[in-house]
Each structure stands twice: as structure tokens, then as C-alpha cells.
C-alpha positions as CSV (number, residue, x, y, z in Angstrom):
1,M,-7.0,-29.5,-9.7
2,N,-6.8,-27.0,-6.7
3,K,-3.6,-27.0,-4.3
4,L,-2.4,-24.8,-1.5
5,L,-0.9,-21.9,-3.0
6,W,0.2,-19.6,0.0
7,R,0.0,-19.9,3.9
8,I,0.8,-17.9,6.7
9,S,0.7,-18.9,10.4
10,S,0.7,-17.3,13.9
11,T,3.9,-17.7,16.0
12,N,2.2,-20.5,18.0
13,G,0.9,-22.2,14.8
14,R,-3.0,-22.2,15.7
15,W,-4.4,-19.9,13.4
16,G,-3.6,-18.1,10.2
17,V,-4.3,-17.4,6.3
18,E,-4.5,-19.9,3.6
19,I,-5.0,-19.4,-0.1
20,A,-6.0,-22.2,-2.5
21,G,-6.3,-22.2,-6.1
22,E,-5.3,-23.8,-9.2
23,A,-1.7,-25.6,-9.3
24,K,-0.6,-23.8,-12.4
25,C,-0.7,-20.4,-10.1
26,L,1.7,-21.7,-7.5
27,P,4.7,-19.9,-9.0
28,L,3.0,-16.5,-8.8
29,F,3.2,-16.8,-4.9
30,E,6.5,-17.9,-4.6
31,G,9.5,-16.4,-3.0
32,R,8.3,-12.7,-2.0
33,S,7.4,-11.2,1.3
34,C,5.3,-8.6,-0.2
35,M,3.9,-9.4,-3.7
36,A,1.1,-8.2,-6.2
37,V,-0.4,-11.6,-8.0
38,P,-2.7,-10.8,-10.8
39,G,-6.2,-12.2,-9.8
40,Q,-8.7,-12.1,-7.0
41,L,-9.7,-13.8,-3.9
42,K,-12.7,-15.6,-2.9
43,A,-13.5,-16.0,0.8
44,L,-14.2,-19.8,1.8
45,G,-14.4,-19.3,5.5
46,R,-12.7,-20.1,8.6
47,R,-11.9,-23.8,9.6
48,A,-9.3,-25.0,12.0
49,G,-7.9,-21.5,12.8
50,R,-7.3,-20.8,9.2
51,Q,-8.9,-18.0,7.0
52,C,-9.3,-19.5,3.8
53,F,-9.3,-18.2,0.3
54,G,-9.6,-19.4,-3.2
55,F,-7.6,-17.4,-5.6
56,E,-8.7,-16.9,-9.4
57,A,-6.1,-15.9,-11.9
58,G,-7.2,-12.8,-14.0
59,A,-5.5,-9.5,-15.0
60,S,-8.2,-6.9,-14.0
61,C,-7.2,-6.9,-10.4
62,F,-4.3,-7.7,-8.1
63,V,-4.3,-9.6,-5.1
64,V,-1.5,-7.9,-2.8
65,L,-0.2,-9.7,0.3
66,E,1.4,-7.4,2.8
67,E,2.6,-7.5,6.3
68,D,0.9,-4.6,7.7
69,A,-1.2,-2.4,5.3
70,E,-4.4,-0.7,5.0
71,A,-6.4,0.5,1.7
72,V,-6.2,3.9,0.8
73,Q,-10.2,5.3,0.2
74,G,-10.4,6.6,-3.1
75,A,-7.0,5.1,-4.6
76,G,-7.9,1.8,-6.1
77,S,-7.5,-0.4,-3.2
78,A,-10.1,-2.3,-1.1
79,L,-9.1,-4.7,2.4
80,V,-9.7,-8.2,2.0
81,H,-8.4,-9.4,5.3
82,K,-6.3,-8.2,8.0
83,E,-5.1,-10.5,10.8
84,D,-2.4,-10.3,13.6
85,L,0.0,-13.5,13.8
86,Q,1.5,-12.8,17.1
87,S,5.1,-11.7,17.9
88,G,4.6,-8.2,16.1
89,D,3.7,-10.0,12.9
90,S,0.4,-9.5,10.9
91,V,-0.9,-10.2,7.4
92,T,-2.8,-7.8,5.5
93,L,-4.7,-9.1,1.7
94,L,-5.7,-6.5,-0.2
95,H,-7.7,-6.4,-3.9
96,V,-5.8,-3.5,-6.0
97,A,-6.5,-2.1,-9.3
98,P,-3.6,-1.2,-11.7
99,G,-2.2,2.0,-10.4
100,G,-3.9,1.6,-7.1
101,V,-2.2,2.9,-3.7
102,W,-2.2,1.6,-0.3
103,K,-0.5,2.4,2.8
104,W,2.2,0.2,4.7
105,T,3.2,0.2,8.1
106,G,6.6,-1.1,9.4
107,Y,7.3,-3.0,12.9
108,K,5.4,-1.5,15.8
109,G,4.3,1.5,13.4
110,R,7.9,2.9,13.5
111,S,8.0,3.6,9.9
112,S,4.9,3.8,7.3
113,G,4.5,4.7,3.4
114,Y,2.7,4.3,0.5
115,R,3.1,1.6,-2.4
116,M,1.2,0.9,-5.6
117,V,1.0,-1.4,-7.9
118,T,1.9,-0.7,-11.7
119,P,-0.3,-2.3,-14.5
120,S,2.5,-4.9,-15.1
121,G,2.2,-6.0,-11.5
122,A,5.4,-4.5,-9.7
123,I,5.4,-2.8,-6.7
124,E,6.6,0.9,-6.2
125,D,6.9,3.2,-3.5
126,V,4.7,6.3,-4.2
127,P,6.4,9.8,-2.6
128,T,3.7,11.0,-0.2
129,S,4.1,14.6,-1.7
130,L,2.5,13.6,-4.8
131,L,-0.5,11.8,-2.8
132,L,-0.8,14.8,-0.8
133,A,-0.8,17.4,-4.0
134,A,-3.3,14.9,-5.9
135,G,-5.7,15.0,-2.7
136,I,-5.5,11.5,-2.1
137,V,-4.4,11.5,1.5
138,E,-5.0,14.4,4.3
139,P,-1.8,16.0,5.9
140,K,-1.6,14.9,9.6
141,E,-1.5,18.7,10.8
142,P,-2.7,21.8,8.6
143,P,0.2,23.0,6.7
144,A,1.8,26.3,7.7
145,P,1.2,29.1,5.1
146,A,4.2,30.0,3.2
147,P,5.1,33.5,4.4
148,S,5.0,36.3,1.2
149,P,8.5,38.0,0.4
150,P,9.0,41.2,2.6
151,A,9.1,44.5,0.8
152,F,12.1,46.1,-0.5
153,S,13.2,49.0,1.7
154,A,13.0,52.3,0.0
155,S,16.6,53.0,0.0
156,F,17.0,49.6,-1.8
157,A,14.4,49.9,-4.0
158,D,16.0,53.3,-5.1
159,A,19.3,51.6,-5.4
160,L,17.9,48.8,-7.7
161,R,16.4,51.8,-10.0
162,K,19.5,53.9,-10.0
163,A,21.2,50.3,-11.2
164,G,18.5,49.8,-13.9
165,L,18.0,46.5,-12.4
166,A,14.3,47.2,-11.5
């Protein structure tokens, strides 16, 4: 039997997002603002101001519910739905593979970072340096080349040789 599993509404209550599914899945959606739930969403359409989805439990993918987020191309995440809820609030629904990465943005863009979902469903922050090193994200500006060490002066090089250090 299907039941309302999760709902979020705009400040004025006129629109929002709802997720329905089997009643046994209800505990998966309780008590967290940012969560990863094993399963997938199926779009059911918009009615009465609500974008509605059906939830199908499963372990091959996670549904991530985050306030303001975007999928990272080539990093195992895909945008399902994003909606502004007024008063600086929004909701984003993503499908994320185990190990998949997405970018989150804080209130009015004042902070941001990257998160991933582990194969067990835990959400962890990912250091940006790891994503840059792996080529998953691009730097905002080209990096400045690191300077080469300067050559020793002739007198310093002689002193090192005489001391047996060079």
C-alpha cells in the first residue's frame, strides 16, 4: 500500500515536492535534512502545485535529497528535480550511484562544497583538492605555475662542496 513518504512545501504552502511509496519505506525518509535513500524516483507529474514522485526501493542507486545542489558531470550523479521554495529555501532531488559526487551550495551561495554517498548510504564531504587532482572538477581560474627553486650562488655552491655536502 502506498503512503506519503516525504513532503516539502514553499513558504506560502502553495507548491512543493512530494514522494510516495510503499509504507515500509517510511522510516528511510525520517529525521534528516540531507539524506541518501537506496532506491530510485519515478516522476508522476505535477498536480495541485506539487511535483510528485513515486519511490522504488533498491540498492543499485541512491535518491539524495539536498537543499541546494547540482550534479557533477562524470561523477555518478544526475539531477532529477530542483525547485525554489521561497525565503531562500530550495530542494534538489538527485539520483547518485554509490561513490557518486554532487556539489552543494549554502544559503545565498555563501558557502559550497562537494559531497559523496558511500556504498553504505552515508553522506561524506569530499575535499575539493581530490576532485581537482582527479580531473572531476575544473579550477575557477587557471593555477599559477609553481616557481622553480633558484640556483645557488657560486660562492654558496663552493662552500657546500668544501663542506662535503654537495
